[in-house]
C-alpha positions in Angstrom: 0.4 0.0 0.0 1.4 3.7 -0.7 2.4 5.8 1.8 0.2 9.4 2.3 2.6 12.2 1.4 2.3 16.0 2.8 3.6 18.8 1.0 4.5 21.5 2.9 6.3 23.4 4.7 7.0 22.6 9.3 6.3 26.8 10.3 2.7 26.7 8.7 -0.1 26.2 11.0 -2.2 24.6 8.8 0.2 21.9 8.5 1.0 21.9 11.8 -2.5 20.7 12.3 -2.8 18.1 9.1 0.3 16.5 10.4 -1.1 16.5 14.1 -4.4 15.1 13.0 -2.6 12.2 10.8 -0.5 10.9 13.9 -3.7 11.2 16.4 -5.9 8.7 13.9 -3.2 6.6 13.7 -1.7 7.6 9.9 1.3 7.1 9.1 2.7 9.4 6.5 5.7 10.8 4.8 6.4 14.8 5.4 8.3 16.7 1.4 9.3 19.9 2.7 9.6 22.6 0.0 12.2 24.2 1.7 14.6 21.5 2.6 13.8 19.2 -0.7 12.3 21.5 -2.8 8.7 21.7 -5.1 8.5 18.1 -7.1 8.3 19.7 -10.5 6.4 16.2 -11.7 4.0 16.5 -9.0 3.5 20.4 -9.0 2.3 19.9 -13.0 0.0 17.2 -11.7 -1.3 19.3 -8.7 -2.0 22.3 -11.0 -4.2 19.2 -13.5 -6.0 17.9 -10.7 -6.3 20.6 -8.2 -6.2 23.9 -10.9 -3.7 26.6 -10.3 -6.3 29.2 -9.2 -6.3 26.6 -6.3 -3.0 25.6 -5.7 -1.3 30.0 -5.5 -2.3 30.5 -2.6 -3.1 34.4 -2.8 -3.8 35.1 0.8 -0.7 34.7 2.1 2.1 36.3 2.9 5.0 35.5 -0.3 2.3 36.4 -2.9 1.3 39.7 -0.7 5.3 40.4 -0.9 5.5 40.0 -4.7 5.9 43.2 -6.6 2.5 43.6 -9.2 4.3 42.3 -12.3 4.7 39.2 -10.6 1.5 38.6 -9.7 -0.4 39.9 -13.0 2.2 37.4 -14.8 0.7 34.2 -12.8 -2.2 33.7 -15.5 -1.9 30.2 -16.2 -1.1 26.6 -15.4 2.6 27.1 -16.6 3.0 30.7 -15.3 1.6 29.1 -11.9 4.3 26.3 -11.7 7.4 28.8 -12.0 6.4 31.1 -9.7 6.0 27.8 -7.7 9.2 26.6 -8.7 10.6 29.5 -8.0 8.7 30.6 -4.2 7.8 27.3 -2.6 6.0 29.4 -0.6 3.4 31.0 -2.3 1.5 27.0 -2.6 -1.4 26.7 -0.6 -0.6 24.2 2.3 -0.4 21.7 3.0 -1.2 19.8 -0.5 -1.8 15.8 0.6 -1.3 12.5 -1.8 -3.4 10.1 0.1 -2.5 6.4 -0.2 -4.9 5.9 -3.2 -3.4 8.6 -5.0 -6.1 11.0 -4.8 -5.4 14.7 -3.9 -6.3 16.9 -0.7 -5.4 20.7 -1.0 -5.7 22.4 2.6 -6.8 20.6 5.5 -10.3 20.5 7.1 -10.7 17.4 9.9 -13.9 16.3 8.4 -12.3 15.9 4.5 -9.4 14.0 6.2 -11.6 11.7 7.8 -13.5 10.8 4.8 -10.4 10.0 2.9 -9.3 7.4 4.9 
């Protein structure tokens, strides 16, 4: 059986809550730290294709707000979103979870996590 993979950064509160929830519910998982291991380009392309680039880019976060207006305006499709994600991993909404069955989820909601198990 495939392992659950949680993608994110360790100091993100939402990632912390998701990881705690999985641990409390006896779920083993791997954690992929964007800061240490980078963003896997092939996975990022899959996230954009399945979840939509508009959902994956966190426009409410600090990283997005710190971008200059030209960079923000340049994110208009999956290709430009991918380039930004690879250059600025913190702009990705977190966590992205790849469940054991291959299903993807974005962010953390306990009721949705319960459905994915």
